[in-house]
C-alpha positions as CSV (number, residue, x, y, z in Angstrom):
1,M,-60.2,-34.8,60.5
2,I,-61.5,-33.0,57.5
3,E,-58.4,-30.9,57.4
4,F,-56.2,-34.1,57.6
5,L,-58.1,-35.7,54.7
6,Y,-57.8,-32.5,52.7
7,N,-54.0,-32.3,53.3
8,F,-53.7,-36.0,52.5
9,V,-55.6,-35.6,49.2
10,E,-53.6,-32.5,48.3
11,V,-50.3,-34.2,49.0
12,S,-51.4,-37.3,47.0
13,I,-52.4,-35.2,44.0
14,Q,-49.1,-33.3,44.2
15,R,-47.1,-36.5,44.3
16,G,-49.2,-38.0,41.5
17,L,-48.5,-34.9,39.3
18,E,-44.8,-35.1,40.1
19,L,-44.8,-38.9,39.3
20,S,-46.7,-38.2,36.0
21,A,-44.2,-35.5,35.1
22,L,-41.4,-37.9,35.7
23,I,-42.9,-40.7,33.7
24,L,-43.7,-38.2,30.9
25,S,-40.0,-37.0,30.9
26,I,-38.8,-40.6,30.7
27,V,-41.2,-41.4,27.9
28,N,-40.1,-38.3,26.0
29,A,-36.4,-39.1,26.5
30,T,-36.9,-42.7,25.4
31,I,-38.7,-41.4,22.2
32,L,-35.9,-39.0,21.5
33,I,-33.2,-41.7,22.0
34,W,-35.2,-44.0,19.8
35,Y,-35.4,-41.4,17.0
36,F,-31.7,-40.7,17.4
37,L,-30.7,-44.3,17.1
38,R,-33.2,-44.9,14.3
39,D,-32.1,-41.9,12.3
40,K,-28.3,-42.1,12.9
41,P,-26.0,-42.4,9.9
42,K,-25.0,-46.0,8.9
43,L,-21.8,-46.1,6.9
44,V,-21.0,-48.9,4.6
45,L,-17.6,-49.3,3.0
46,N,-16.8,-51.1,-0.2
47,P,-13.7,-50.8,-2.3
48,V,-14.3,-49.7,-5.9
49,H,-13.3,-52.4,-8.3
50,P,-11.2,-54.2,-5.6
51,E,-9.5,-56.4,-8.2
52,I,-8.1,-53.4,-10.0
53,Y,-7.5,-50.3,-7.9
54,Q,-6.3,-51.3,-4.4
55,W,-2.5,-51.2,-4.6
56,W,0.8,-51.1,-2.7
57,F,4.2,-50.3,-4.1
58,R,7.8,-49.6,-3.1
59,L,8.9,-46.0,-3.1
60,P,12.5,-44.8,-3.6
61,D,14.6,-45.4,-0.5
62,R,15.9,-42.5,1.5
63,E,18.4,-41.9,4.3
64,Y,17.4,-40.8,7.9
65,K,20.1,-40.0,10.4
66,G,22.6,-42.1,8.6
67,N,20.2,-45.0,8.2
68,S,19.0,-46.3,4.9
69,T,15.2,-46.3,5.0
70,R,12.6,-48.3,3.1
71,R,9.5,-46.6,1.9
72,F,6.1,-48.0,0.8
73,G,3.1,-46.4,-0.8
74,F,-0.5,-47.4,-0.7
75,L,-3.2,-46.2,-3.1
76,I,-6.8,-47.3,-2.4
77,Y,-10.1,-46.5,-4.0
78,P,-12.9,-46.8,-1.4
79,G,-16.6,-46.1,-1.8
80,I,-18.5,-44.9,1.3
81,A,-22.3,-45.2,1.4
82,N,-24.8,-43.9,4.0
83,K,-27.7,-46.2,4.6
84,G,-28.9,-44.3,7.7
85,L,-31.7,-41.7,7.7
86,R,-29.5,-38.7,8.7
87,K,-26.8,-37.1,6.5
88,T,-23.3,-36.9,7.9
89,T,-19.8,-35.8,7.0
90,I,-16.7,-38.0,7.0
91,N,-13.9,-36.3,9.0
92,E,-11.3,-39.0,9.3
93,W,-10.1,-41.9,7.1
94,R,-7.1,-44.1,8.0
95,L,-5.3,-47.2,6.7
96,E,-4.4,-49.9,9.2
97,L,-2.0,-52.8,8.5
98,R,0.3,-55.3,10.3
99,L,4.0,-55.3,10.0
100,G,6.2,-58.4,9.7
101,N,6.8,-58.2,13.5
102,F,3.0,-58.3,14.0
103,K,2.8,-54.7,15.2
104,K,-0.1,-52.7,13.9
105,E,0.4,-49.3,12.2
106,E,-2.1,-46.7,11.3
107,F,-1.5,-44.1,8.5
108,K,-2.9,-40.7,7.7
109,P,-3.7,-39.8,4.1
110,L,-1.7,-37.4,1.9
111,N,-3.0,-35.1,-0.9
112,I,-1.8,-36.2,-4.3
113,P,-2.0,-34.9,-7.9
114,Q,-5.4,-36.1,-9.3
115,P,-4.9,-39.6,-10.8
116,Q,-5.9,-40.0,-14.4
117,L,-6.1,-42.8,-16.9
118,K,-6.1,-42.6,-20.7
119,I,-8.8,-44.8,-22.2
120,G,-8.7,-44.6,-26.0
121,D,-8.8,-40.9,-26.9
122,Q,-10.4,-39.9,-23.6
123,E,-8.9,-39.1,-20.2
124,K,-10.6,-40.5,-17.1
125,Y,-10.0,-38.5,-13.9
126,F,-10.3,-40.0,-10.5
127,N,-11.4,-38.0,-7.5
128,V,-9.2,-37.9,-4.4
129,L,-11.2,-38.3,-1.2
130,G,-11.6,-34.9,0.6
131,Q,-9.6,-33.0,-2.0
132,V,-10.7,-30.4,-4.6
133,G,-10.4,-31.7,-8.1
134,I,-11.7,-31.2,-11.7
135,F,-15.0,-32.9,-10.9
136,S,-15.0,-32.7,-7.1
137,D,-15.5,-29.9,-4.5
138,G,-13.6,-31.9,-1.9
139,K,-16.6,-32.2,0.5
140,T,-17.2,-35.4,2.3
141,E,-20.8,-34.9,3.3
142,I,-23.0,-37.9,2.5
143,D,-26.8,-37.6,2.4
144,S,-29.1,-40.5,3.5
145,G,-29.1,-43.0,0.7
146,S,-26.1,-41.5,-1.1
147,S,-22.4,-42.4,-1.4
148,I,-19.1,-40.8,-2.2
149,S,-15.8,-42.3,-3.5
150,G,-12.3,-41.2,-4.1
151,M,-8.7,-42.3,-4.2
152,V,-6.6,-42.2,-1.0
153,F,-2.8,-42.2,-0.8
154,Y,-0.7,-43.3,2.2
155,T,3.0,-43.8,2.8
156,Y,5.1,-45.7,5.3
157,E,8.8,-45.4,6.0
158,C,11.0,-47.7,8.2
159,Y,14.6,-48.8,8.7
160,G,16.4,-51.6,10.5
161,H,15.3,-55.2,10.4
162,D,13.0,-56.3,7.5
163,S,10.4,-57.3,10.2
164,W,9.5,-53.6,10.2
165,N,8.3,-53.9,6.6
166,P,4.6,-54.4,6.0
167,K,3.7,-58.0,6.1
168,V,3.5,-59.3,2.5
169,Q,1.6,-62.5,1.6
170,N,3.1,-65.2,-0.6
171,N,1.1,-63.8,-3.6
172,D,2.6,-60.3,-3.2
173,T,-0.5,-58.9,-1.5
174,I,-0.9,-57.0,1.7
175,K,-3.9,-57.3,4.0
176,A,-5.1,-54.0,5.4
177,K,-8.1,-52.3,6.9
178,F,-9.6,-49.0,5.9
179,R,-11.4,-47.1,8.7
180,V,-13.6,-44.0,8.4
181,K,-15.1,-41.9,11.2
182,E,-18.0,-39.4,10.8
183,V,-18.8,-36.2,12.7
184,F,-21.3,-37.9,15.1
185,G,-18.5,-40.2,16.3
186,N,-19.5,-43.4,14.5
187,S,-16.8,-45.4,12.7
188,T,-16.6,-48.5,10.6
189,K,-13.8,-50.6,9.0
190,K,-13.4,-52.7,5.8
191,K,-10.8,-55.3,5.1
192,L,-8.8,-54.7,1.9
193,T,-6.4,-56.8,-0.2
194,L,-3.7,-54.6,-1.7
195,R,-2.0,-55.8,-4.9
196,K,1.6,-55.0,-5.8
197,K,2.4,-52.4,-8.4
198,T,5.6,-50.9,-9.7
199,I,6.6,-47.3,-9.2
200,A,6.6,-46.9,-13.0
201,E,3.0,-48.0,-13.2
202,I,2.0,-45.5,-10.5
203,E,3.9,-42.7,-12.3
204,K,1.8,-43.4,-15.4
205,F,-1.4,-43.1,-13.2
206,I,-0.5,-40.0,-11.2
207,P,0.9,-37.1,-13.2
208,N,4.2,-35.6,-11.9
209,F,4.3,-38.3,-9.2
210,Q,8.1,-38.0,-8.7
211,D,7.9,-34.2,-8.3
212,F,5.1,-34.8,-5.8
213,L,7.4,-37.2,-3.8
214,N,10.2,-34.7,-3.8
215,S,7.9,-32.0,-2.4
216,V,6.8,-34.5,0.3
217,D,10.4,-35.3,1.1
218,K,11.2,-31.6,1.7
219,L,8.4,-31.3,4.2
220,A,9.4,-34.5,6.1
C-alpha cells in the first residue's frame, strides 16, 4: 500500500512538472509572439506633394513584331515612414493600375537619371528610391520612427485596341496604387492620382531623358 502511494505521488509529481513545463512553454511562446507583433515594422505611405509630383505621360511610340505600340511613363514621388518599433528594409515597390478593359497591371521600377529642378540660381536634386545618387546611398532601410522618400519611374507598353491603354479619367488623371513590401513580408498600399504631363516637361525634369529611353529600348 505504501509502495502504491509512493508510486502514485511520484507519477503525479512527474506529470505536474511536465504540465508546468508545457504551460511555461506556452506562456513564453505567447510572450515572444506578443513582442514580435508589438515591435513589428508598421509602414505608412504618403505621396510627397501629391498635387505636384505624381505624373503620367505618353512616351514615343515604337514597333513590335510589325505592330505599332503605345507607351506610357509614370513618375511618382512616394514617402515611406516606419511607425513600428523595429527597423526594416524595403525590398519591393510596385505600381498597380487598371486598364480600359478593367484588367489590372503591375509594373516594376526602372532606374533613371537623377531628376533635378532649377529653382532660381539653385539646382534641386531628387533622390530615386533604391538608387545611388548625389545625396543618397541607395539604401532602403528605415529605422523606427524614420522615413525615406524618392522618385520612382515605371513604363507600360501595349498595342491593339485602345482598351489596353491605362484607364484615363475625364480630367486626364489616372488612378493607381503604389505597393511596397519589406523584408519581414509585410506590405501596404496607397492610392494615387497621377496627373498628365507632356514628354517635353519630363525631359526638362530628367536630364538626358531621351538618351535614357534609347538605352532602355536597346535592352527591351
